[in-house]
VEXNU-767089 format. One line per field, with one value per residue: residue number from 1; residue in one letter; chain; x negated, z negated, y of N, C-alpha, C in turn. Coordinates in pm, 1 decimal, padded with zeros to 6 digits. Atoms other than C-alpha are relative to their C-alpha. Layout:
N
seq <- (NUM / ...) $
type <- (A / ...) $
mol <- (A / ...) $
n_px <- (X / ...) $
n_pz <- (Z / ...) $
n_py <- (Y / ...) $
ca_px <- (X / ...) $
ca_pz <- (Z / ...) $
ca_py <- (Y / ...) $
c_px <- (X / ...) $
c_pz <- (Z / ...) $
c_py <- (Y / ...) $
//
This chain:
68
seq <- (1 / 2 / 3 / 4 / 5 / 6 / 7 / 8 / 9 / 10 / 11 / 12 / 13 / 14 / 15 / 16 / 17 / 18 / 19 / 20 / 21 / 22 / 23 / 24 / 25 / 26 / 27 / 28 / 29 / 30 / 31 / 32 / 33 / 34 / 35 / 36 / 37 / 38 / 39 / 40 / 41 / 42 / 43 / 44 / 45 / 46 / 47 / 48 / 49 / 50 / 51 / 52 / 53 / 54 / 55 / 56 / 57 / 58 / 59 / 60 / 61 / 62 / 63 / 64 / 65 / 66 / 67 / 68) $
type <- (M / A / V / C / Y / E / R / L / W / E / L / L / A / K / K / N / M / K / K / I / E / L / Q / H / R / S / G / I / S / G / N / I / L / A / K / L / G / R / N / E / Y / I / S / M / Q / S / V / E / K / I / C / G / T / L / N / C / T / I / D / E / I / M / K / F / K / E / S / K) $
mol <- (A / A / A / A / A / A / A / A / A / A / A / A / A / A / A / A / A / A / A / A / A / A / A / A / A / A / A / A / A / A / A / A / A / A / A / A / A / A / A / A / A / A / A / A / A / A / A / A / A / A / A / A / A / A / A / A / A / A / A / A / A / A / A / A / A / A / A / A) $
n_px <- (00012.0 / 00097.8 / 00077.6 / -00055.5 / 00103.6 / -00068.0 / 00056.4 / 00180.5 / -00027.9 / -00095.6 / 00136.7 / 00097.1 / -00113.8 / 00072.3 / 00228.5 / 00111.5 / 00139.0 / -00049.4 / 00049.5 / 00167.6 / 00088.7 / 00057.8 / 00058.5 / 00127.8 / 00038.1 / 00036.4 / 00103.8 / -00069.4 / -00033.2 / -00108.7 / -00061.9 / -00072.8 / -00046.8 / -00078.4 / -00058.3 / -00076.3 / -00100.6 / -00076.6 / 00008.8 / 00128.3 / 00147.0 / 00147.1 / -00000.6 / -00042.6 / 00162.3 / -00062.0 / -00060.6 / 00062.8 / 00032.0 / -00143.6 / 00021.1 / 00125.2 / -00066.4 / -00118.1 / -00031.5 / -00208.7 / 00036.1 / -00063.4 / -00099.9 / -00031.1 / -00024.0 / -00103.6 / -00125.0 / -00040.0 / -00080.3 / -00027.9 / -00006.4 / -00136.2) $
n_pz <- (-00046.3 / -00124.9 / -00050.4 / -00135.0 / -00033.5 / -00124.9 / 00045.9 / -00108.2 / -00147.6 / -00003.4 / 00047.7 / -00134.1 / -00153.2 / -00038.2 / -00125.5 / -00085.3 / 00001.0 / 00065.7 / 00110.7 / 00023.6 / 00025.5 / 00124.8 / -00048.7 / -00129.4 / 00063.6 / 00164.2 / 00041.1 / 00049.8 / -00133.2 / -00011.4 / 00129.0 / 00091.0 / -00126.0 / 00004.3 / 00103.4 / 00007.3 / -00089.1 / 00056.6 / 00058.5 / 00072.2 / 00138.8 / 00026.4 / 00081.1 / 00016.3 / -00096.2 / -00162.8 / -00042.1 / -00026.1 / -00107.0 / -00113.3 / 00099.8 / -00019.0 / -00135.7 / -00023.4 / 00097.2 / 00049.5 / 00175.2 / 00036.0 / -00111.6 / -00107.0 / -00037.7 / 00050.2 / 00086.3 / 00007.0 / -00009.2 / 00057.8 / -00130.2 / -00006.5) $
n_py <- (-00104.3 / 00010.1 / -00139.3 / -00057.4 / -00121.7 / -00099.7 / -00174.3 / -00007.9 / -00004.9 / -00086.6 / -00124.1 / 00043.2 / -00073.5 / -00153.0 / -00026.0 / 00056.0 / 00095.6 / 00099.6 / 00165.5 / 00025.4 / -00080.0 / -00049.1 / 00140.6 / 00008.9 / -00130.8 / 00046.5 / 00118.1 / 00114.2 / 00139.5 / 00046.1 / 00063.5 / -00039.3 / -00112.4 / 00059.2 / -00007.1 / -00057.8 / 00023.4 / 00126.3 / -00081.1 / 00043.4 / -00073.7 / -00081.7 / 00054.9 / -00176.7 / -00051.5 / -00038.5 / -00094.9 / -00102.9 / 00036.6 / -00119.2 / -00190.4 / -00050.3 / -00033.3 / 00003.8 / -00131.0 / -00078.6 / 00036.0 / 00138.2 / -00005.4 / -00015.2 / 00108.2 / 00201.3 / 00002.9 / 00184.1 / -00042.8 / 00097.7 / 00143.9 / 00032.0) $
ca_px <- (01159.4 / 01054.8 / 00811.1 / 00981.0 / 00783.5 / 01069.7 / 00950.3 / 00547.5 / 00748.7 / 00976.6 / 00630.9 / 00449.7 / 00757.6 / 00725.4 / 00312.0 / 00398.8 / 00180.6 / 00235.0 / 00168.1 / -00169.2 / -00281.1 / -00256.6 / -00406.1 / -00698.1 / -00757.9 / -00718.5 / -00920.4 / -00623.5 / -00641.3 / -00374.7 / -00292.8 / -00217.0 / -00016.1 / 00180.3 / 00251.0 / 00359.5 / 00643.1 / 00754.8 / 00742.9 / 00457.6 / 00229.4 / -00059.7 / -00341.5 / -00357.5 / -00770.0 / -00509.6 / -00291.5 / -00532.6 / -00649.3 / -00294.3 / -00279.7 / -00598.7 / -00491.5 / -00195.0 / -00258.9 / 00056.2 / 00103.9 / 00186.3 / 00570.7 / 00584.9 / 00531.9 / 00681.5 / 00957.3 / 01068.3 / 01401.4 / 01605.0 / 01580.2 / 01888.0) $
ca_pz <- (-00319.9 / 00040.7 / 00278.0 / 00561.2 / 00799.9 / 01029.7 / 00880.2 / 01058.6 / 01421.9 / 01392.0 / 01245.6 / 01597.5 / 01827.7 / 01696.0 / 01800.2 / 02075.1 / 01996.3 / 02093.8 / 01849.4 / 02056.5 / 02091.1 / 01686.0 / 01706.9 / 01926.8 / 01694.8 / 01316.0 / 01352.3 / 01291.7 / 01466.3 / 01643.7 / 01344.1 / 01111.4 / 01474.4 / 01486.2 / 01085.4 / 01055.9 / 01355.6 / 01105.5 / 00879.0 / 00604.4 / 00315.1 / 00464.4 / 00273.8 / 00101.0 / 00366.5 / 00692.2 / 00546.0 / 00442.7 / 00786.9 / 00950.3 / 00675.8 / 00742.8 / 01169.2 / 01144.4 / 00859.8 / 00644.9 / 00291.2 / 00211.2 / 00216.7 / 00524.7 / 00654.0 / 00476.2 / 00211.3 / -00003.5 / 00048.5 / -00135.1 / 00023.1 / 00047.6) $
ca_py <- (00522.3 / 00567.7 / 00790.7 / 00994.4 / 01211.3 / 01357.2 / 01688.7 / 01584.5 / 01547.6 / 01816.3 / 02049.9 / 01882.0 / 01994.4 / 02326.3 / 02342.1 / 02194.3 / 01897.0 / 01597.6 / 01207.4 / 01170.5 / 01496.9 / 01551.1 / 01136.1 / 01254.6 / 01647.4 / 01483.2 / 01175.1 / 00933.8 / 00555.6 / 00459.1 / 00274.8 / 00499.9 / 00721.6 / 00398.6 / 00378.9 / 00702.2 / 00606.0 / 00307.4 / 00554.3 / 00372.9 / 00482.6 / 00646.3 / 00658.4 / 01017.7 / 01065.2 / 01048.1 / 01252.1 / 01524.3 / 01471.7 / 01626.8 / 01901.5 / 01983.4 / 02000.8 / 02094.7 / 02385.9 / 02325.3 / 02136.4 / 01762.0 / 01888.4 / 01993.1 / 01681.7 / 01385.2 / 01337.2 / 01049.8 / 00992.1 / 00699.2 / 00337.9 / 00146.7) $
c_px <- (-00041.4 / -00006.5 / 00080.7 / -00089.4 / 00065.9 / -00034.5 / -00142.2 / 00070.0 / 00120.7 / -00126.5 / -00078.4 / 00134.7 / 00012.9 / -00096.4 / 00065.2 / -00093.5 / 00090.7 / -00104.9 / -00174.3 / -00084.8 / -00035.0 / -00125.6 / -00168.7 / -00098.2 / -00000.1 / -00108.5 / 00012.9 / -00054.6 / 00107.8 / 00082.4 / 00094.9 / 00090.3 / 00123.0 / 00093.6 / 00126.1 / 00102.1 / 00086.7 / 00004.5 / -00050.4 / -00037.7 / -00070.6 / -00085.6 / -00044.0 / -00180.7 / 00102.0 / 00097.8 / -00030.2 / -00056.9 / 00108.3 / 00019.1 / -00100.2 / 00045.4 / 00094.8 / 00018.4 / 00184.0 / -00017.0 / 00062.7 / 00188.8 / 00116.7 / 00004.5 / 00040.1 / 00137.4 / 00031.2 / 00169.2 / 00041.6 / -00002.6 / 00152.1 / 00004.3) $
c_pz <- (00123.4 / 00126.1 / 00108.5 / 00050.3 / 00121.5 / -00019.3 / 00127.2 / 00200.9 / 00018.2 / 00004.1 / 00176.4 / 00111.3 / -00035.5 / 00062.9 / 00130.7 / -00028.5 / -00027.6 / -00115.1 / 00081.9 / -00011.1 / -00205.3 / -00032.1 / 00032.1 / -00115.6 / -00145.3 / -00062.2 / -00007.2 / 00035.3 / 00009.4 / -00064.9 / -00048.4 / 00106.6 / -00074.9 / -00206.2 / -00076.9 / 00064.3 / -00047.2 / -00191.2 / -00183.2 / -00043.4 / 00108.5 / -00019.6 / 00013.0 / 00124.7 / 00146.9 / -00004.4 / -00005.3 / 00126.9 / 00082.2 / -00095.9 / 00106.6 / 00192.6 / 00014.3 / -00107.6 / -00077.1 / -00142.4 / 00048.4 / 00055.7 / 00082.0 / 00130.2 / 00013.4 / -00125.2 / 00024.5 / -00033.1 / -00043.7 / 00106.2 / -00051.3 / -00038.2) $
c_py <- (-00052.3 / 00106.6 / 00078.1 / 00123.9 / 00027.0 / 00157.7 / -00020.1 / 00006.7 / 00135.1 / 00194.1 / -00015.1 / 00107.0 / 00172.9 / 00085.6 / 00019.2 / -00061.3 / -00147.2 / -00130.8 / 00019.8 / 00099.1 / -00005.1 / -00152.2 / 00112.7 / 00175.5 / 00011.0 / -00113.7 / -00107.1 / -00088.9 / 00019.7 / -00098.1 / 00057.1 / 00101.6 / -00148.6 / -00074.4 / 00063.4 / 00022.8 / -00064.5 / 00087.0 / -00092.8 / 00098.8 / 00002.3 / -00010.1 / 00164.0 / 00037.5 / 00081.5 / 00156.7 / 00212.3 / 00073.3 / 00137.5 / 00083.9 / 00066.5 / 00036.7 / 00106.6 / 00191.4 / 00050.0 / -00135.9 / -00156.7 / 00025.5 / 00033.1 / -00082.3 / -00133.9 / 00081.0 / -00095.0 / 00002.1 / -00223.5 / -00099.6 / -00050.8 / -00155.4) $
//
């Protein structure tokens, strides 16, 4: 299985928030933002920061999909 952050990008668009704004508001690093862009795993601490900033749950920002 692979992680996918498509839901995060959709939520940001819905909230009219740019990725860099999420980075600054949540306190995540640029490296974490880059990992999100490449659908790589990030720490639960980072997920918690993002969910707290966006006032959402984990399933609203990520999903798992079958890897090929």
